[in-house]
C-alpha positions as CSV (number, residue, x, y, z in Angstrom):
1,X,10.9,-109.7,-48.5
2,X,10.6,-108.8,-52.1
3,X,13.6,-107.9,-54.3
4,X,13.0,-104.1,-54.3
5,X,13.0,-104.1,-50.4
6,X,16.3,-106.1,-50.4
7,X,17.8,-103.6,-52.9
8,X,16.7,-100.7,-50.7
9,X,18.3,-102.3,-47.7
10,X,21.5,-103.0,-49.6
11,X,21.6,-99.4,-50.9
12,X,21.0,-98.1,-47.4
13,X,23.8,-100.3,-46.0
14,X,26.2,-99.2,-48.8
15,X,25.4,-95.5,-48.1
16,X,25.9,-96.0,-44.3
17,X,29.3,-97.6,-45.0
18,X,30.3,-94.6,-47.1
19,X,29.3,-92.2,-44.4
20,X,31.2,-94.1,-41.8
21,X,34.3,-93.9,-44.0
22,X,34.0,-90.3,-45.0
23,X,32.7,-88.6,-41.8
24,X,33.2,-90.9,-38.8
25,X,33.2,-88.0,-36.3
26,X,29.9,-86.6,-37.4
27,X,28.1,-90.0,-37.8
28,X,29.3,-91.2,-34.4
29,X,28.4,-88.0,-32.7
30,X,32.0,-87.0,-31.8
31,X,32.9,-83.3,-32.2
32,X,35.9,-82.5,-34.3
33,X,38.8,-81.0,-32.2
34,X,38.5,-77.2,-32.3
35,X,41.2,-75.1,-30.7
36,X,40.1,-73.1,-27.7
37,X,40.2,-69.5,-29.0
38,X,41.0,-68.2,-25.5
39,X,44.1,-70.4,-25.4
40,X,45.5,-68.9,-28.6
41,X,46.4,-65.6,-27.0
42,X,47.0,-65.3,-23.2
43,X,45.6,-62.6,-20.9
44,X,49.2,-61.4,-20.3
45,X,49.8,-61.1,-24.1
46,X,46.6,-59.1,-24.6
47,X,47.4,-56.9,-21.6
48,X,50.9,-56.2,-23.0
49,X,49.4,-55.2,-26.4
50,X,46.3,-53.3,-25.4
51,X,46.4,-52.6,-21.6
52,X,44.7,-54.1,-18.5
53,X,41.5,-56.1,-19.0
54,X,38.1,-55.9,-17.3
55,X,37.5,-59.4,-16.0
56,X,38.3,-62.7,-17.6
57,X,38.0,-63.4,-21.3
58,X,34.6,-64.7,-22.4
59,X,34.3,-67.7,-24.6
60,X,31.7,-68.0,-27.3
61,X,29.4,-71.0,-27.4
62,X,31.5,-73.4,-29.4
63,X,28.8,-76.0,-29.5
64,X,26.6,-73.5,-31.3
65,X,29.3,-72.6,-33.7
66,X,30.6,-69.4,-32.0
67,X,34.3,-70.2,-31.8
68,X,35.4,-66.9,-30.3
69,X,37.0,-65.3,-27.2
70,X,36.3,-61.7,-26.2
71,X,38.6,-59.6,-24.1
72,X,37.3,-56.3,-22.6
73,X,39.7,-53.5,-22.0
74,X,39.5,-51.9,-18.6
75,X,40.4,-48.3,-19.5
76,X,38.1,-47.8,-22.5
77,X,35.5,-50.6,-22.2
78,X,36.4,-51.5,-25.8
79,X,36.9,-55.1,-26.8
80,X,39.1,-57.4,-28.8
81,X,37.6,-60.6,-30.2
82,X,39.5,-63.6,-31.6
83,X,37.4,-65.8,-33.8
84,X,38.1,-69.0,-35.7
85,X,36.2,-69.9,-38.8
86,X,36.2,-72.4,-41.6
87,X,36.9,-71.5,-45.2
88,X,39.7,-69.9,-47.0
89,X,40.9,-66.3,-47.0
90,X,39.8,-65.6,-50.6
91,X,36.2,-66.4,-49.5
92,X,36.5,-64.1,-46.5
93,X,38.2,-61.3,-48.4
94,X,35.3,-61.3,-51.0
95,X,32.7,-61.5,-48.2
96,X,34.2,-59.1,-45.5
97,X,37.2,-57.4,-47.2
98,X,35.4,-54.2,-48.1
99,X,36.1,-52.2,-51.2
100,X,39.9,-52.0,-50.6
101,X,41.2,-54.7,-48.3
102,X,44.7,-54.0,-47.1
103,X,46.9,-57.0,-47.8
104,X,49.2,-58.0,-44.8
105,X,51.8,-60.4,-46.2
106,X,53.7,-60.2,-42.9
107,X,50.9,-62.3,-41.4
108,X,51.0,-64.9,-44.1
109,X,49.8,-65.5,-47.6
110,X,46.4,-63.9,-48.3
111,X,46.2,-62.2,-44.8
112,X,44.3,-58.9,-45.0
113,X,42.9,-56.0,-42.9
114,X,39.5,-54.3,-43.3
115,X,39.8,-50.9,-41.5
116,X,36.1,-50.4,-41.1
117,X,33.7,-53.3,-41.3
118,X,30.5,-51.9,-39.7
119,X,32.5,-50.0,-37.1
120,X,35.1,-52.7,-36.5
121,X,38.7,-53.1,-37.6
122,X,39.4,-56.7,-38.6
123,X,42.4,-58.8,-39.5
124,X,42.0,-62.1,-41.3
125,X,44.8,-64.7,-41.5
126,X,45.2,-68.4,-42.1
127,X,46.0,-70.7,-39.2
128,X,46.3,-74.3,-40.5
129,X,42.9,-75.1,-41.9
130,X,41.1,-72.3,-40.1
131,X,40.8,-68.6,-40.6
132,X,41.6,-66.4,-37.7
133,X,39.6,-63.1,-37.4
134,X,40.8,-60.6,-34.8
135,X,38.4,-57.7,-34.4
136,X,38.3,-54.5,-32.4
137,X,36.2,-51.3,-32.7
138,X,37.6,-48.9,-35.4
139,X,39.7,-46.3,-33.5
140,X,43.2,-44.8,-33.7
141,X,45.7,-47.7,-33.2
142,X,43.2,-50.4,-34.0
143,X,45.4,-51.8,-36.9
144,X,48.4,-52.2,-34.6
145,X,46.4,-53.9,-31.9
146,X,44.7,-56.4,-34.2
147,X,48.0,-57.2,-36.0
148,X,49.8,-57.7,-32.8
149,X,47.1,-60.0,-31.4
150,X,47.0,-61.9,-34.7
151,X,50.8,-62.5,-34.5
152,X,50.4,-64.0,-31.1
153,X,47.5,-66.2,-32.2
154,X,49.4,-67.4,-35.2
155,X,52.5,-68.2,-33.0
156,X,50.5,-70.4,-30.6
157,X,50.3,-74.1,-31.5
């Protein structure tokens, strides 16, 4: 082997060592632990807040990046979705806060409500390193519903 080949192999080895130290879960194929969004608020809690449900909650495809749980209300057919996302609240407020996001300090620093994001009422709050989004169609009482569900999500470990 010539010197340039040995240097390339050495650089590759050093790069691999850094990757193994910085991101072992991704390099080794392990998936980082992501909370089950359907476990962050129970069927009983959602029923108490919004009324009886139609069927069981539906999980998003976590492997595909859809970390969500959707509850369908029996009476109206409307839905409530709990989503988890990466990032910080400032990013999400700039992206999805609308022209006048309503700040909700009772749900934590930076928490906010967008009363009409493409026909949906959304609350955003910080849960550890994740952002919680609770969404329901814009309708009378939507703010109270998404705030109450968000409180339950934030209270669960």
